[in-house]
C-alpha positions in Angstrom: 45.1 16.2 35.4 45.4 19.9 34.5 45.4 19.0 30.8 42.1 17.3 31.3 40.6 20.4 32.9 41.9 22.6 30.1 40.5 20.3 27.4 37.1 20.2 29.1 37.1 23.9 29.5 38.0 24.5 25.8 35.2 22.0 24.8 32.7 23.9 26.9 33.7 27.2 25.5 33.5 25.8 22.0 30.1 24.3 22.7 28.8 27.5 24.2 30.1 29.4 21.2 28.4 27.0 18.8 25.1 27.3 20.6 25.3 31.1 20.5 26.1 31.0 16.8 23.2 28.6 16.2 20.8 30.7 18.1 21.7 33.8 16.1 21.3 31.8 12.8 18.0 30.3 13.9 16.5 33.5 15.4 14.6 34.4 12.2 13.1 30.9 12.0 12.0 31.0 15.6 10.5 34.5 15.2 8.6 33.3 12.2 7.3 30.3 14.1 6.2 32.5 17.0 4.4 34.8 14.7 2.6 31.9 13.0 1.6 30.4 16.4 0.3 33.8 17.5 -1.8 34.1 14.4 -3.2 30.6 14.7 -4.0 31.1 18.4 -5.8 34.3 17.6 -7.8 32.6 14.8 -8.3 29.5 17.0 -7.1 27.3 14.2 -6.4 23.6 14.7 -2.7 22.8 15.1 -1.9 20.0 12.7 1.7 20.7 11.8 3.3 19.4 15.0 6.1 16.8 14.9 4.8 15.1 18.1 2.8 11.9 17.7 -0.6 11.4 19.5 0.9 9.6 22.4 3.5 12.3 23.0 0.7 15.0 22.9 -1.4 12.9 25.3 1.6 12.7 27.8 2.1 16.5 27.6 -1.7 17.2 28.0 -2.0 14.8 31.0 1.1 16.3 32.6 -0.2 19.8 32.2 -3.7 19.0 33.6 -2.3 17.1 36.6 0.1 20.0 37.3 -2.6 22.6 36.9 -5.0 20.9 39.3 -8.7 21.6 39.6 -9.5 20.2 36.2 -11.2 16.9 37.1 -13.5 16.6 34.1 -10.8 17.5 31.6 -8.5 15.1 33.3 -11.0 12.2 33.1 -11.6 13.0 29.4 -7.9 13.0 28.6 -7.3 9.8 30.6 -9.9 8.2 28.4 -8.4 9.6 25.2 -4.9 8.5 26.3 -6.1 4.9 26.8 -7.9 5.0 23.5 -4.8 6.1 21.5 -2.7 3.3 23.1 -1.1 4.6 26.3 -1.0 1.7 28.8 -2.3 1.9 32.4 1.3 1.6 33.5 2.4 4.5 31.3 -0.4 6.7 32.7 0.5 5.7 36.3 4.1 6.7 35.5 3.0 10.1 34.3 1.0 10.6 37.5 4.0 9.5 39.6 6.3 11.8 37.7 4.0 14.8 38.2 4.2 14.3 41.9 7.7 15.8 41.8 6.5 18.9 39.9 2.9 19.4 41.0 3.0 18.0 44.5 1.3 15.2 46.2 -2.3 16.7 46.4 -2.6 17.2 42.6 -1.1 13.8 41.8 -3.2 11.9 44.3 -6.3 13.6 42.9 -5.3 12.5 39.4 -4.7 9.0 40.7 -8.2 8.9 42.2 -9.8 10.2 39.0 -7.9 7.6 36.9 -8.7 4.8 39.4 -12.4 5.7 39.2 -12.3 5.7 35.4 -10.7 2.2 35.4 -13.2 0.9 38.0 -16.1 2.2 35.9 -14.7 0.7 32.7 -14.2 -2.7 34.3 -17.8 -3.0 35.5 
């Protein structure tokens, strides 16, 4: 039993050491990316070098807007875009549900009403 604890502890120390070593090696790359992002934000350039696909970006945007609250029109627009790029109704409902844990019930129920109104309007 004690041997297991020692092995686990050594693994954790080694892992922590590797992470520290990696972070030192990658520091210049991260700094370069932050500098590039700062320049692009200042120049209001379009970001087109992300690794994320359109669905992933939509999930992040919806999550941010739901959590932010008080962004009804933006949320409606992004719900429409999310459906257009292929997110399902079930996936969007799961995003809203998940945001309840982070944003709280009022923000999530508001998002749910906005989404439901959009769906009702599109089915007429």
